[in-house]
C-alpha positions as CSV (number, residue, x, y, z in Angstrom):
1,M,-3.8,-2.7,15.9
2,L,-2.7,0.4,17.8
3,A,0.6,-1.3,18.3
4,V,1.5,-0.7,14.6
5,D,1.6,3.0,15.4
6,P,1.5,3.9,19.1
7,A,1.5,7.6,18.3
8,E,-1.9,7.3,16.5
9,L,-4.3,9.7,18.1
10,T,-7.2,9.6,15.6
11,L,-8.7,6.2,16.5
12,I,-9.3,5.0,20.0
13,A,-8.7,1.5,21.5
14,N,-11.9,-0.7,21.3
15,G,-13.6,2.0,19.2
16,T,-16.1,1.1,16.5
17,Y,-16.1,2.9,13.2
18,T,-17.8,2.5,9.8
19,V,-15.7,1.3,6.9
20,K,-16.3,4.7,5.3
21,D,-14.8,6.5,8.3
22,L,-11.8,4.0,8.4
23,L,-11.2,4.7,4.7
24,H,-11.1,8.5,5.4
25,V,-8.7,8.0,8.3
26,M,-6.5,5.6,6.3
27,L,-6.4,7.8,3.2
28,M,-6.4,11.4,4.6
29,P,-4.0,11.4,7.6
30,S,-2.5,8.1,6.3
31,S,-3.4,6.1,9.4
32,N,-1.6,2.8,9.6
33,V,-3.9,1.8,12.5
34,A,-7.0,2.2,10.2
35,A,-5.4,0.0,7.5
36,E,-4.6,-2.7,10.1
37,A,-8.1,-2.5,11.6
38,M,-9.7,-3.0,8.2
39,A,-7.4,-5.9,7.4
40,T,-7.9,-7.5,10.8
41,F,-11.7,-7.3,10.5
42,Y,-11.5,-8.9,7.0
43,G,-8.8,-11.5,8.0
44,R,-5.3,-10.0,7.8
45,A,-3.6,-12.8,5.9
46,V,-6.5,-13.1,3.4
47,F,-6.6,-9.3,3.0
48,V,-2.9,-9.1,2.2
49,A,-3.1,-12.1,-0.1
50,E,-6.0,-10.4,-2.0
51,M,-4.0,-7.2,-2.2
52,N,-1.2,-9.1,-3.9
53,Q,-3.7,-11.0,-6.2
54,R,-5.4,-7.8,-7.3
55,A,-2.0,-6.2,-8.0
56,Q,-1.0,-9.2,-10.1
57,S,-4.3,-9.3,-12.0
58,W,-3.9,-5.7,-12.9
59,G,-0.4,-6.3,-14.3
60,M,1.6,-4.8,-11.4
61,T,4.4,-7.3,-11.8
62,S,6.9,-5.5,-9.6
63,T,4.6,-5.0,-6.7
64,Y,4.5,-7.1,-3.5
65,F,2.5,-6.3,-0.3
66,D,3.8,-7.7,2.9
67,D,1.4,-5.8,5.2
68,P,-1.8,-3.7,4.8
69,S,-0.3,-0.4,6.1
70,G,2.8,-0.2,3.9
71,L,5.2,0.0,6.8
72,S,7.1,-3.2,6.2
73,S,10.4,-2.8,4.2
74,A,9.3,-6.0,2.3
75,N,6.5,-4.0,0.6
76,Q,7.8,-3.2,-2.9
77,S,6.6,-1.4,-6.0
78,N,7.8,1.0,-8.7
79,A,6.6,4.0,-10.6
80,H,5.2,1.9,-13.5
81,D,3.1,-0.3,-11.2
82,L,1.9,2.8,-9.3
83,M,0.8,4.3,-12.6
84,I,-1.2,1.1,-13.3
85,L,-2.8,1.4,-9.8
86,A,-3.6,5.1,-10.4
87,E,-5.3,4.3,-13.7
88,H,-7.5,1.7,-12.0
89,V,-8.4,4.0,-9.1
90,Y,-9.1,6.9,-11.6
91,S,-11.3,4.8,-13.9
92,S,-13.0,2.4,-11.5
93,Y,-12.8,3.8,-8.0
94,P,-13.1,7.6,-8.2
95,Q,-14.5,7.7,-4.7
96,I,-11.0,6.9,-3.4
97,F,-9.6,10.0,-5.1
98,A,-12.6,12.0,-3.8
99,I,-11.5,11.1,-0.3
100,T,-7.9,11.9,-0.9
101,R,-8.7,15.4,-2.2
102,T,-10.8,16.2,0.8
103,P,-8.9,18.6,3.2
104,Q,-10.8,17.7,6.3
105,T,-13.8,15.6,7.5
106,T,-15.5,14.4,10.6
107,I,-15.6,10.7,11.8
108,T,-17.8,9.2,14.5
109,E,-16.8,6.6,17.1
110,L,-20.1,4.6,17.1
111,N,-20.1,3.3,20.7
112,S,-19.9,6.8,22.2
113,G,-21.2,8.9,19.3
114,K,-18.2,11.2,19.8
115,Q,-17.1,12.9,16.6
116,Y,-13.5,13.6,15.7
117,G,-12.0,16.0,13.1
118,V,-9.7,14.4,10.6
119,K,-7.3,16.5,8.4
120,S,-5.4,15.4,5.3
121,I,-1.7,15.4,5.4
122,N,-1.6,15.9,1.7
123,N,-0.7,19.6,0.9
124,F,-2.7,19.4,-2.4
125,A,-6.0,18.3,-0.8
126,G,-8.5,21.0,-1.5
127,D,-6.7,22.5,-4.5
128,A,-9.1,22.9,-7.4
129,S,-6.8,21.0,-9.9
130,F,-6.0,18.1,-7.5
131,I,-8.0,15.0,-8.5
132,G,-6.4,12.8,-5.8
133,G,-3.4,10.9,-4.7
134,K,-1.7,9.3,-1.7
135,T,1.3,10.1,0.4
136,G,3.7,7.5,1.8
137,H,6.8,7.4,4.0
138,T,9.1,4.8,5.5
139,N,12.6,5.4,6.7
140,E,13.9,3.0,4.0
141,A,11.8,4.5,1.1
142,Q,11.8,8.1,2.4
143,D,8.9,10.3,1.2
144,N,6.7,9.2,-1.7
145,L,3.7,10.8,-3.4
146,L,1.3,9.8,-6.1
147,S,-0.7,12.7,-7.4
148,V,-3.2,13.2,-10.2
149,F,-4.0,16.7,-11.3
150,D,-6.5,18.0,-13.8
151,Y,-4.9,19.8,-16.8
152,H,-7.5,21.3,-19.2
153,G,-9.8,18.3,-18.6
154,H,-7.1,15.6,-18.8
155,P,-5.5,13.8,-15.9
156,V,-1.8,14.3,-15.3
157,L,-0.1,11.8,-13.1
158,I,3.0,12.6,-11.1
159,I,4.8,10.0,-9.0
160,V,7.7,11.0,-6.7
161,L,9.6,8.3,-5.0
162,G,12.5,8.4,-2.5
163,T,12.6,12.1,-1.9
164,T,12.9,14.3,1.1
165,D,10.5,17.0,-0.1
166,R,7.6,15.3,-2.0
167,F,5.3,18.3,-2.2
168,T,8.0,20.7,-3.6
169,D,9.3,18.1,-6.0
170,T,5.7,17.4,-7.3
171,T,5.0,21.1,-7.6
172,K,8.2,21.5,-9.6
173,M,7.3,18.7,-12.0
174,L,3.7,20.0,-12.4
175,N,5.0,23.5,-13.1
176,W,7.4,22.1,-15.7
177,F,4.6,20.2,-17.3
178,T,2.2,23.1,-17.5
179,M,5.0,25.4,-18.9
180,N,6.0,22.9,-21.6
181,Y,2.6,21.3,-22.6
182,R,0.1,23.9,-23.5
């Protein structure tokens, strides 16, 4: 699994982690290794097939997953399908957004008991109005960001795809929204 991202320094080879810790590592620093580890434990082909089945059952008709980490250029989606995904996470899986809004946490490698600090790569993590979201990047797709913010008790979804400055672009869109919808 480390071969998917040899520069990965958060998880160690032959380490044992809880699913909760793997989710934190997968969602906060966007660890491709953690995604591969979870899928491999489950059965990689079955895991990816179930990802695609779930996307289809939710009506994400333009989404296809080729791998669990999102690194393959065969992975495809669009803003509309990502909106559907965000709606499901917001309404049915709020614990996922809770993880993504966390600026830092500690995970434990169970064999040794050694603890490691994990920091989010999402600039919005820890902001009071940030409900949650997920970063993404590949060379082909460039920078991407799905963000949900609280605006007077209502969720506001901003999706930025194919940019070179996802956080600035998201901030500009959020500022525009807050200035025009009072």
